[in-house]
C-alpha positions as YAML, in Angstrom:
chain: A
units: angstrom
residues:
- id: 1
  name: UNK
  ca: [0.00, 0.00, 0.00]
- id: 2
  name: UNK
  ca: [2.83, 2.38, 0.79]
- id: 3
  name: UNK
  ca: [4.21, 1.83, -2.68]
- id: 4
  name: UNK
  ca: [0.93, 2.87, -4.37]
- id: 5
  name: UNK
  ca: [1.47, 6.54, -3.62]
- id: 6
  name: UNK
  ca: [4.81, 6.69, -5.36]
- id: 7
  name: UNK
  ca: [4.00, 4.23, -8.15]
- id: 8
  name: UNK
  ca: [4.01, 6.06, -11.53]
- id: 9
  name: UNK
  ca: [1.79, 3.34, -13.03]
- id: 10
  name: UNK
  ca: [-1.20, 4.49, -10.95]
- id: 11
  name: UNK
  ca: [-1.90, 7.34, -13.39]
- id: 12
  name: UNK
  ca: [-2.47, 4.90, -16.22]
- id: 13
  name: UNK
  ca: [-4.95, 2.79, -14.25]
- id: 14
  name: UNK
  ca: [-8.66, 3.42, -14.94]
- id: 15
  name: UNK
  ca: [-9.51, 4.47, -11.36]
- id: 16
  name: UNK
  ca: [-7.15, 7.42, -11.37]
- id: 17
  name: UNK
  ca: [-7.54, 10.78, -13.02]
- id: 18
  name: UNK
  ca: [-10.77, 10.16, -14.90]
- id: 19
  name: UNK
  ca: [-11.81, 13.59, -16.11]
- id: 20
  name: UNK
  ca: [-14.03, 14.16, -19.04]
- id: 21
  name: UNK
  ca: [-13.54, 17.06, -21.35]
- id: 22
  name: UNK
  ca: [-16.08, 19.84, -21.13]
- id: 23
  name: UNK
  ca: [-18.23, 20.72, -24.09]
- id: 24
  name: UNK
  ca: [-19.39, 24.21, -25.02]
- id: 25
  name: UNK
  ca: [-22.81, 23.44, -23.55]
- id: 26
  name: UNK
  ca: [-21.49, 23.11, -19.98]
- id: 27
  name: UNK
  ca: [-21.95, 26.38, -18.12]
- id: 28
  name: UNK
  ca: [-18.54, 27.18, -16.66]
- id: 29
  name: UNK
  ca: [-16.48, 30.32, -16.47]
- id: 30
  name: UNK
  ca: [-17.95, 33.40, -18.12]
- id: 31
  name: UNK
  ca: [-20.74, 31.55, -19.86]
- id: 32
  name: UNK
  ca: [-23.19, 34.43, -19.55]
- id: 33
  name: UNK
  ca: [-20.81, 36.93, -21.10]
- id: 34
  name: UNK
  ca: [-20.01, 34.53, -23.90]
- id: 35
  name: UNK
  ca: [-23.69, 33.84, -24.52]
- id: 36
  name: UNK
  ca: [-24.72, 37.50, -24.54]
- id: 37
  name: UNK
  ca: [-22.25, 39.19, -26.79]
- id: 38
  name: UNK
  ca: [-22.89, 42.90, -26.24]
- id: 39
  name: UNK
  ca: [-22.49, 44.84, -29.43]
- id: 40
  name: UNK
  ca: [-21.97, 48.59, -29.65]
- id: 41
  name: UNK
  ca: [-24.93, 50.19, -31.42]
- id: 42
  name: UNK
  ca: [-25.76, 53.72, -32.48]
- id: 43
  name: UNK
  ca: [-29.34, 53.66, -31.23]
- id: 44
  name: UNK
  ca: [-31.08, 56.73, -29.86]
- id: 45
  name: UNK
  ca: [-32.16, 54.86, -26.72]
- id: 46
  name: UNK
  ca: [-28.74, 53.97, -25.38]
- id: 47
  name: UNK
  ca: [-28.16, 52.78, -21.84]
- id: 48
  name: UNK
  ca: [-27.65, 55.37, -19.10]
- id: 49
  name: UNK
  ca: [-24.46, 53.74, -17.86]
- id: 50
  name: UNK
  ca: [-22.54, 54.55, -21.00]
- id: 51
  name: UNK
  ca: [-20.33, 57.58, -21.19]
- id: 52
  name: UNK
  ca: [-22.01, 58.91, -24.31]
- id: 53
  name: UNK
  ca: [-25.44, 59.11, -22.62]
- id: 54
  name: UNK
  ca: [-26.87, 62.63, -22.55]
- id: 55
  name: UNK
  ca: [-29.34, 63.61, -19.85]
- id: 56
  name: UNK
  ca: [-32.52, 65.14, -21.26]
- id: 57
  name: UNK
  ca: [-32.80, 68.91, -21.03]
- id: 58
  name: UNK
  ca: [-34.70, 69.81, -17.85]
- id: 59
  name: UNK
  ca: [-36.08, 73.09, -19.18]
- id: 60
  name: UNK
  ca: [-37.71, 71.35, -22.13]
- id: 61
  name: UNK
  ca: [-39.29, 68.76, -19.85]
- id: 62
  name: UNK
  ca: [-40.60, 71.45, -17.46]
- id: 63
  name: UNK
  ca: [-41.98, 73.54, -20.31]
- id: 64
  name: UNK
  ca: [-43.76, 70.65, -21.98]
- id: 65
  name: UNK
  ca: [-45.04, 69.17, -18.71]
- id: 66
  name: UNK
  ca: [-46.33, 65.67, -18.19]
- id: 67
  name: UNK
  ca: [-48.73, 64.17, -20.70]
- id: 68
  name: UNK
  ca: [-52.39, 63.77, -19.82]
- id: 69
  name: UNK
  ca: [-52.14, 59.97, -19.79]
- id: 70
  name: UNK
  ca: [-49.57, 60.05, -16.99]
- id: 71
  name: UNK
  ca: [-51.56, 62.47, -14.84]
- id: 72
  name: UNK
  ca: [-55.01, 60.96, -15.27]
- id: 73
  name: UNK
  ca: [-54.41, 57.48, -16.60]
- id: 74
  name: UNK
  ca: [-52.57, 56.13, -13.54]
- id: 75
  name: UNK
  ca: [-49.84, 54.60, -15.70]
- id: 76
  name: UNK
  ca: [-52.23, 52.74, -17.98]
- id: 77
  name: UNK
  ca: [-53.87, 50.83, -15.13]
- id: 78
  name: UNK
  ca: [-57.30, 49.61, -16.22]
- id: 79
  name: UNK
  ca: [-60.23, 51.33, -14.54]
- id: 80
  name: UNK
  ca: [-61.65, 47.94, -13.49]
- id: 81
  name: UNK
  ca: [-58.87, 47.65, -10.88]
- id: 82
  name: UNK
  ca: [-60.37, 50.56, -8.94]
- id: 83
  name: UNK
  ca: [-63.84, 49.11, -8.51]
- id: 84
  name: UNK
  ca: [-65.08, 48.71, -4.94]
- id: 85
  name: UNK
  ca: [-66.40, 45.30, -3.96]
- id: 86
  name: UNK
  ca: [-69.56, 44.77, -1.96]
- id: 87
  name: UNK
  ca: [-67.43, 43.37, 0.85]
- id: 88
  name: UNK
  ca: [-65.64, 46.71, 1.09]
- id: 89
  name: UNK
  ca: [-68.93, 48.58, 0.89]
- id: 90
  name: UNK
  ca: [-70.68, 46.75, 3.72]
- id: 91
  name: UNK
  ca: [-68.03, 45.25, 5.98]
- id: 92
  name: UNK
  ca: [-65.07, 47.62, 5.69]
- id: 93
  name: UNK
  ca: [-67.30, 50.72, 5.70]
- id: 94
  name: UNK
  ca: [-65.64, 52.35, 2.73]
- id: 95
  name: UNK
  ca: [-68.87, 53.41, 1.14]
- id: 96
  name: UNK
  ca: [-68.76, 57.02, 2.39]
- id: 97
  name: UNK
  ca: [-67.37, 59.17, -0.44]
- id: 98
  name: UNK
  ca: [-66.86, 62.22, 1.81]
- id: 99
  name: UNK
  ca: [-63.55, 63.15, 3.36]
- id: 100
  name: UNK
  ca: [-63.14, 62.54, 7.10]
- id: 101
  name: UNK
  ca: [-63.66, 65.44, 9.49]
- id: 102
  name: UNK
  ca: [-60.77, 67.91, 9.61]
- id: 103
  name: UNK
  ca: [-58.48, 67.30, 12.58]
- id: 104
  name: UNK
  ca: [-56.55, 69.81, 14.65]
- id: 105
  name: UNK
  ca: [-53.87, 69.46, 17.33]
- id: 106
  name: UNK
  ca: [-55.20, 69.99, 20.86]
- id: 107
  name: UNK
  ca: [-52.32, 71.14, 23.06]
- id: 108
  name: UNK
  ca: [-54.21, 70.42, 26.31]
- id: 109
  name: UNK
  ca: [-54.88, 66.77, 25.49]
- id: 110
  name: UNK
  ca: [-51.76, 66.37, 23.34]
- id: 111
  name: UNK
  ca: [-53.78, 64.60, 20.68]
- id: 112
  name: UNK
  ca: [-55.32, 65.14, 17.27]
- id: 113
  name: UNK
  ca: [-59.05, 65.85, 17.56]
- id: 114
  name: UNK
  ca: [-61.51, 64.54, 16.50]
- id: 115
  name: UNK
  ca: [-59.76, 61.19, 16.64]
- id: 116
  name: UNK
  ca: [-61.25, 58.33, 14.68]
- id: 117
  name: UNK
  ca: [-61.63, 55.23, 16.80]
- id: 118
  name: UNK
  ca: [-60.38, 51.91, 15.54]
- id: 119
  name: UNK
  ca: [-63.33, 50.21, 17.23]
- id: 120
  name: UNK
  ca: [-66.35, 52.54, 16.92]
- id: 121
  name: UNK
  ca: [-69.35, 52.07, 19.18]
- id: 122
  name: UNK
  ca: [-72.32, 50.79, 17.14]
- id: 123
  name: UNK
  ca: [-75.30, 53.15, 17.13]
...
């Protein structure tokens, strides 16, 4: 047994040093960089991390303002997402379209008044 460690014939035996060669399909090394070869393009919409990126002119953006779709369209969210269910109407008490009563800071009680209770008393 002691001679097996220094025996040069052990490397030719089938139990030693069995390594298979890797194919191109095995994901080792920089496989992602090799798979996604980034090419330099002259597109108008270049990435912001590049040195040739120009920030848009702020005065032009302020003068033109935001488009109507951004202000009133809620980023193209369908109106059906904002419907109130009957569960909300009857059990969560969200049916009142009015704003809550205006609160003010009472320095004597150190609290905002009128304070809405988390557990209102049923009438």
